[in-house]
C-alpha positions in Angstrom: -54.0 -19.6 18.3 -52.2 -21.0 15.3 -53.6 -18.2 13.1 -52.4 -15.6 15.6 -48.9 -17.1 15.6 -48.8 -17.1 11.8 -49.9 -13.4 11.7 -47.2 -12.5 14.3 -44.6 -14.3 12.3 -45.6 -12.5 9.1 -45.6 -9.2 11.0 -42.2 -9.8 12.4 -40.8 -10.7 9.0 -42.3 -7.6 7.4 -40.6 -5.4 10.0 -37.3 -7.2 9.5 -37.3 -6.5 5.7 -38.8 -3.0 5.8 -37.0 -0.9 3.2 -37.3 1.7 0.5 -35.4 1.8 -2.8 -35.3 4.8 -5.0 -36.8 4.0 -8.4 -33.6 4.1 -10.5 -34.8 6.8 -12.9 -31.7 9.0 -12.8 -33.1 11.4 -10.2 -31.0 13.5 -7.8 -32.6 12.8 -4.4 -32.5 14.7 -1.1 -33.7 13.5 2.3 -36.7 15.8 1.8 -37.5 14.1 -1.5 -37.4 10.7 0.2 -39.5 11.9 3.1 -42.1 13.1 0.6 -42.0 9.9 -1.5 -42.0 7.5 1.5 -43.0 9.1 4.9 -42.5 5.7 6.5 -38.8 5.8 5.5 -37.7 9.3 6.5 -39.3 11.8 8.9 -38.0 15.2 9.9 -38.4 18.1 12.3 -36.5 21.2 11.3 -33.0 20.1 10.3 -33.1 16.7 12.1 -34.1 13.8 10.0 -34.8 10.2 11.1 -34.2 7.1 8.9 -36.7 4.4 10.0 -35.9 1.6 7.6 -33.3 0.3 5.2 -32.6 2.7 2.3 -31.3 1.6 -1.1 -30.0 4.2 -3.6 -30.6 2.5 -6.9 -28.7 2.4 -10.1 -28.4 5.8 -11.8 -29.9 7.6 -8.8 -28.1 10.0 -6.4 -28.6 10.8 -2.7 -27.2 14.2 -2.1 -26.9 16.0 1.3 -25.8 19.6 0.6 -27.3 21.4 3.6 -26.2 21.2 7.3 -28.4 18.7 9.1 -28.5 15.8 11.5 -29.6 12.3 10.3 -30.6 9.9 13.0 -30.8 6.3 12.0 -32.8 3.6 13.8 -31.1 0.5 15.3 -30.1 -2.1 12.7 -31.0 0.1 9.7 -28.5 0.2 6.8 -28.0 2.6 3.8 -26.9 0.8 0.6 -25.7 2.5 -2.6 -26.1 0.1 -5.5 -24.0 -0.3 -8.6 -23.9 3.0 -10.6 -25.7 4.8 -7.8 -24.1 7.8 -6.0 -23.9 9.3 -2.5 -22.6 12.7 -1.8 -22.3 14.7 1.4 -21.3 18.3 0.4 -22.5 20.5 3.3 -20.3 22.2 5.9 -21.6 20.2 8.9 -23.6 17.0 8.7 -24.0 14.6 11.7 -25.0 11.0 11.1 -25.8 9.2 14.4 -28.0 6.6 16.0 -31.5 7.4 17.3 -30.4 5.7 20.5 -26.6 5.6 20.9 -27.0 2.4 22.9 -28.6 0.7 19.8 -26.3 1.4 16.8 -27.5 1.4 13.2 -26.0 -1.0 10.8 -23.9 1.4 8.8 -23.3 2.1 5.1 -22.6 -0.3 2.2 -21.3 1.1 -1.1 -21.5 -1.5 -3.8 -18.9 -2.0 -6.5 -19.5 0.6 -9.3 -21.1 3.2 -7.0 -19.7 6.7 -6.6 -19.2 8.1 -3.1 -17.8 11.4 -1.8 -18.3 12.4 1.9 -17.0 15.6 3.3 -17.4 17.5 6.6 -19.5 14.9 8.3 -19.6 13.4 11.7 -20.3 9.6 11.5 -20.9 8.0 14.9 -22.6 5.1 16.7 -23.1 3.0 13.6 -21.6 0.0 11.9 -19.1 1.8 9.8 -18.5 2.1 6.0 -18.2 -1.0 3.8 -16.5 0.4 0.7 -16.8 -2.1 -2.2 -16.5 0.6 -4.8 -13.3 2.0 -6.4 -14.7 5.6 -6.5 -14.6 6.7 -2.9 -13.4 9.9 -1.1 -13.6 10.7 2.6 -12.4 14.1 3.7 -12.4 16.2 6.8 -14.8 13.9 8.7 -15.0 12.7 12.3 -15.7 9.0 12.7 -16.1 8.0 16.4 -17.7 5.4 18.6 -18.7 3.2 15.6 -19.1 -0.6 16.2 -19.1 -3.8 14.4 -21.8 -3.8 11.7 -21.8 -3.8 8.0 -18.1 -2.9 7.9 -16.9 -5.5 10.4 -13.2 -5.4 9.4 -12.8 -1.7 10.4 -14.6 1.6 10.7 -13.9 2.0 6.9 -13.3 -1.3 5.1 -11.9 -1.0 1.6 -12.1 -3.5 -1.2 -10.6 -2.3 -4.4 -9.2 0.6 -6.4 -7.5 3.8 -5.2 -9.8 5.3 -2.5 -8.8 8.6 -1.0 -9.0 9.2 2.8 -7.7 12.5 3.9 -7.8 14.9 6.9 -10.2 12.9 9.0 -10.4 12.0 12.7 -10.9 8.4 13.7 -11.5 8.3 17.4 -12.2 5.3 19.7 -14.1 3.1 17.3 -14.6 -0.6 18.2 -12.6 -1.8 15.2 -9.5 -0.5 13.4 -9.8 2.8 11.7 -9.1 1.7 8.1 -8.5 -1.8 6.6 -8.6 -3.8 3.4 -8.9 -7.6 3.0 -5.9 -9.9 2.6 -7.3 -11.2 -0.8 -8.1 -7.8 -2.2 -6.0 -5.2 -4.1 -6.2 -1.7 -2.7 -3.8 1.2 -3.4 -5.4 3.8 -1.2 -4.2 7.3 -0.3 -4.4 7.7 3.5 -3.1 11.1 4.4 -3.3 13.7 7.1 -5.6 11.8 9.4 -5.7 11.9 13.2 -6.3 8.4 14.4 -6.5 7.6 18.1 -7.7 4.8 20.3 -9.3 2.6 17.7 -9.7 -1.2 18.1 -11.5 -0.7 21.4 -12.5 -4.4 21.1 -8.8 -5.0 21.8 -8.3 -7.6 19.1 -4.9 -8.4 17.6 -5.3 -5.8 14.9 -3.6 -2.4 14.1 -5.4 0.9 13.7 -4.4 0.9 10.0 -4.6 -2.6 8.6 -3.9 -2.9 4.9 -3.5 -5.9 2.5 -2.1 -6.4 -1.0 -2.0 -3.5 -3.5 -2.7 -3.1 -7.1 0.2 -4.2 -9.3 1.0 -0.8 -10.7 -0.3 1.6 -8.0 1.2 2.3 -4.7 -0.5 2.4 -1.3 0.4 5.7 0.4 0.2 6.2 4.1 1.3 9.8 4.7 1.5 12.4 7.5 -1.0 10.7 9.8 -1.0 10.8 13.6 -1.7 7.4 15.0 -2.0 7.3 18.8 -2.9 4.2 20.8 -5.0 3.7 23.8 -2.6 2.2 26.3 -5.4 0.2 27.9 -5.9 -1.6 24.5 -2.7 -3.6 24.6 -3.4 -5.7 21.5 -3.9 -2.7 19.1 -1.0 -2.0 16.7 -0.1 1.1 14.7 0.3 0.4 11.0 0.4 -3.0 9.3 0.6 -3.8 5.6 0.7 -7.5 4.6 0.8 -9.6 1.5 -0.4 -12.9 2.9 -2.2 -14.7 0.1 -0.2 -13.8 -3.0 -0.3 -10.7 -5.1 1.8 -7.5 -4.8 2.5 -5.1 -2.1 3.9 -1.6 -2.9 3.7 1.0 -0.1 5.1 4.3 1.0 4.8 5.0 4.7 6.1 8.5 5.2 5.8 11.4 7.7 3.6 9.6 10.2 3.7 9.8 14.0 3.0 6.4 15.6 2.9 6.4 19.4 1.6 4.2 22.2 0.5 1.2 20.2 1.4 -2.5 20.6 3.9 -2.0 17.7 4.7 0.8 15.4 4.9 -0.2 11.7 5.0 -3.8 10.3 5.4 -5.0 6.8 4.7 -8.7 6.1 5.0 -11.0 3.1 6.8 -11.7 -0.1 6.7 -9.7 -3.4 6.7 -6.6 -1.4 8.4 -3.2 -1.6 8.2 -0.5 1.1 9.7 2.9 1.6 9.6 3.9 5.3 10.6 7.5 5.6 10.6 10.4 8.1 8.3 8.7 10.6 8.3 9.3 14.4 7.8 5.9 16.1 7.8 6.1 19.9 6.6 4.2 22.9 5.0 1.3 21.1 5.2 -1.1 23.9 1.6 -1.4 25.3 1.6 -5.2 25.5 4.9 -5.3 27.2 5.9 -8.8 25.9 8.9 -8.7 23.6 8.2 -12.2 22.4 4.9 -11.1 20.8 5.6 -7.6 19.6 6.8 -4.1 20.5 8.9 -3.3 17.5 9.2 0.2 16.2 9.6 -1.3 12.7 9.1 -5.0 12.0 9.9 -6.5 8.6 8.7 -10.1 8.2 9.3 -12.2 5.1 10.3 -15.7 6.0 10.5 -16.8 2.4 12.2 -13.6 1.2 11.0 -11.4 -1.7 10.8 -8.2 0.4 12.7 -5.0 -0.3 12.6 -2.1 2.1 14.3 1.3 2.2 14.2 3.2 5.5 15.5 6.7 6.0 15.0 9.6 8.4 12.9 7.7 10.9 13.1 8.6 14.6 12.6 5.4 16.6 12.5 5.7 20.4 11.4 3.7 23.5 9.9 0.7 21.8 10.6 -2.8 23.0 12.7 -3.2 19.9 13.9 -0.6 17.5 13.8 -2.6 14.2 13.3 -6.3 14.0 13.9 -8.3 10.7 12.6 -11.8 10.3 13.7 -13.8 7.3 15.9 -12.9 4.2 14.7 -9.4 3.8 16.5 -7.0 1.5 16.6 -4.1 3.9 18.5 -0.9 3.3 18.8 1.6 6.3 21.5 3.7 4.6 24.1 3.1 2.0 26.7 5.0 0.0 24.4 5.7 -3.0 20.7 6.6 -2.8 19.7 6.1 0.8 21.2 8.7 3.3 20.3 6.7 6.4 19.8 9.4 9.1 17.6 7.1 11.2 17.8 7.9 14.9 17.4 5.3 17.7 17.0 5.8 21.4 16.2 3.6 24.4 14.6 0.7 22.4 14.9 -2.3 24.6 13.5 -5.0 26.9 14.7 -7.1 29.8 17.5 -4.7 30.5 19.0 -4.8 27.0 19.0 -2.2 24.2 18.1 -3.5 20.8 18.2 -0.7 18.1 18.2 -3.3 15.3 17.8 -7.1 15.6 18.7 -8.8 12.3 17.0 -12.2 12.8 17.7 -13.3 9.2 20.6 -14.5 7.0 20.8 -11.4 4.8 23.5 -8.7 5.1 22.0 -5.3 5.7 23.4 -1.9 4.8 22.7 0.6 7.6 25.2 3.4 7.3 25.0 7.0 8.6 22.5 6.3 11.4 22.5 7.5 15.0 22.3 4.3 17.0 22.3 5.8 20.5 20.8 9.3 20.5 22.8 11.6 22.8 25.6 9.0 22.9 29.2 9.3 21.8 28.6 8.1 18.2 31.3 5.4 18.3 31.4 2.2 16.4 31.6 0.3 19.6 28.5 2.0 20.9 26.6 1.0 17.8 27.8 -2.6 18.0 26.4 -2.8 21.5 22.8 -2.1 20.4 22.8 -4.1 17.1 22.2 -7.9 17.1 23.6 -9.6 14.0 26.4 -12.0 12.9 28.7 -10.8 15.7 26.2 -12.2 18.2 25.0 -15.3 16.2 27.1 -16.6 13.3 24.0 -17.9 11.5 22.7 -14.4 11.0 23.5 -11.8 8.4 25.8 -8.8 9.1 24.6 -5.3 9.7 27.0 -2.9 8.0 26.8 0.2 10.2 30.1 2.1 9.6 30.0 5.1 9.4 27.9 6.2 12.3 26.4 9.6 12.0 25.3 11.3 15.3 26.0 14.9 14.6 23.0 17.2 14.5 21.0 15.6 11.8 21.2 18.2 9.0 18.0 18.1 7.0 15.8 16.2 9.5 14.4 19.3 11.1 14.1 21.0 7.8 12.0 18.1 6.5 9.7 18.2 9.5 9.3 21.9 9.1 8.4 21.4 5.5 5.9 18.6 6.3 4.4 20.2 9.4 0.6 20.1 9.2 -2.4 20.4 11.6 -5.7 18.6 11.3 -8.4 19.1 10.2 -8.1 22.0 7.8 -10.7 23.3 7.2 -11.5 23.2 10.9 -14.6 24.0 12.9 -13.4 24.7 16.5 -10.4 22.3 17.2 -7.1 21.8 15.5 -4.6 19.0 16.3 -0.9 18.8 15.6 2.2 16.9 16.6 4.7 19.4 18.1 7.8 17.5 17.1 9.7 20.7 16.3 9.3 22.0 19.9 7.4 25.1 18.9 6.6 27.3 21.9 3.7 29.4 20.6 0.7 29.3 18.3 -0.5 32.6 17.0 -3.5 33.0 14.7 -3.9 36.2 12.5 -6.8 37.3 10.4 -6.4 38.5 6.8 -5.8 42.1 8.1 -2.8 40.9 10.1 -4.5 41.3 13.5 -3.6 38.6 16.0 -6.9 37.0 17.1 -5.6 34.0 19.1 -2.4 33.1 21.0 -1.5 30.1 23.0 1.6 28.4 24.5 1.9 24.9 23.2 3.7 21.8 24.6 5.8 19.0 23.1 3.9 16.1 21.5 0.3 16.0 20.5 -1.7 19.2 21.0 -5.5 19.5 20.4 -6.3 23.2 20.5 -9.8 24.8 20.8 -9.8 27.9 18.7 -13.5 29.1 18.6 -13.0 31.6 15.8 -15.6 33.0 13.3 -15.8 31.4 9.9 -13.1 32.6 7.5 -9.5 32.4 6.4 -6.7 32.9 8.9 -2.9 32.4 9.1 -1.6 30.1 11.9 1.9 30.9 13.0 3.9 28.2 14.9 7.2 29.5 16.4 10.1 29.0 18.8 13.3 30.8 19.3 14.8 29.4 16.1 12.0 28.5 13.7 8.8 29.8 12.5 6.3 28.5 10.0 3.0 29.9 8.8 0.1 27.9 7.4 -3.3 28.9 6.0 -6.2 27.9 8.3 -9.8 27.9 7.0 -12.4 27.9 9.8 -15.9 26.7 8.9 
């Protein structure tokens, strides 16, 4: 009986550590090559492959997926790319999923010094991507229903360098979409992504959750759509924080942030942020103004934070802007910042709070519209701003002049920055109809209209079902029209 127990223990251990590593001889591997070299690691039927045990891509080797296929991965199995190894997905449509969606695989770990580029892939029912390398791009992918695994901090957890994450969809993952650690330095480019309903575990974390940046390189969070799941009342929109020393340099521009616990928050000293041309609305899911609900929150109790904010539209949050500590915040001046921020119906407990200066520093906030559709008077502005007039220990908000005429330039900037996602597309495009377009028309290269649909205000996800090729997408209303190239794959 003792011998049998020992044999069972050894057998269990051998199963737990089952793995295959490429030999590290500088070879460019495919899944077919791995199946041939180790049939116990990868099997396949047609274009469906199954990964049965942990896979290591060794130093100097490459795993390349350049044909359309489905890779199913067994529960608990991980793919690791070691230092100086490479992993490329270059096909038009690759799906990576679990053999059994109720039993997720462990995910992907990309070690420092590896090179990773992933394009046009669906990654689902796994443990996410732990990105320890500086050389990482993720473009035009769908990441959905991923769980805590190798990348426990987020669906994509970043550690260093200047990774590039563009034109992806992050939908209803257990953890935040994208994060970096508080004690790491990451200056990522996060642009053109559609991010909805992440942090399904409902922890106190935002959908984009970034830490300190590199000293000389700026974190850029640009033109993303970030929509919360209103049942997940703990999930925020965007947070960038410098909590353990270091530097924070960030541009947050052109994003739409809706239905989260809060919209955008910047935390910590030695920080600079430009917050520009964002739409920040209805971030009130928790419903407790003592714990959150700001459209924009700036928090630096010891000072050392400088923020410029211009052209933002901030509506129906529990607070418009909240400032905690001696923050050097500029919401409009007579020099370089035109102001042009718009506030509407941000409030709680029956009071409207467009800007709450809960710090000792004077703040320049000229040429803003404090009550959209209001009269545009100084008295009206004073009524929604909390500062020295309400508490003599606080700094003053200098808001004269108020500018509530039609905001010249705001609509032009939104027209210029208008985008849809993803592009290239397969069968669905998503866009934020903040210009109030009425119609989407799609034309082929010969000018023939092949698709037409009436569109509504806000977020639209449109099924197009067009053959592969290049098209022109025309968005129009009675006053404006823009045309964008659309590639269908």
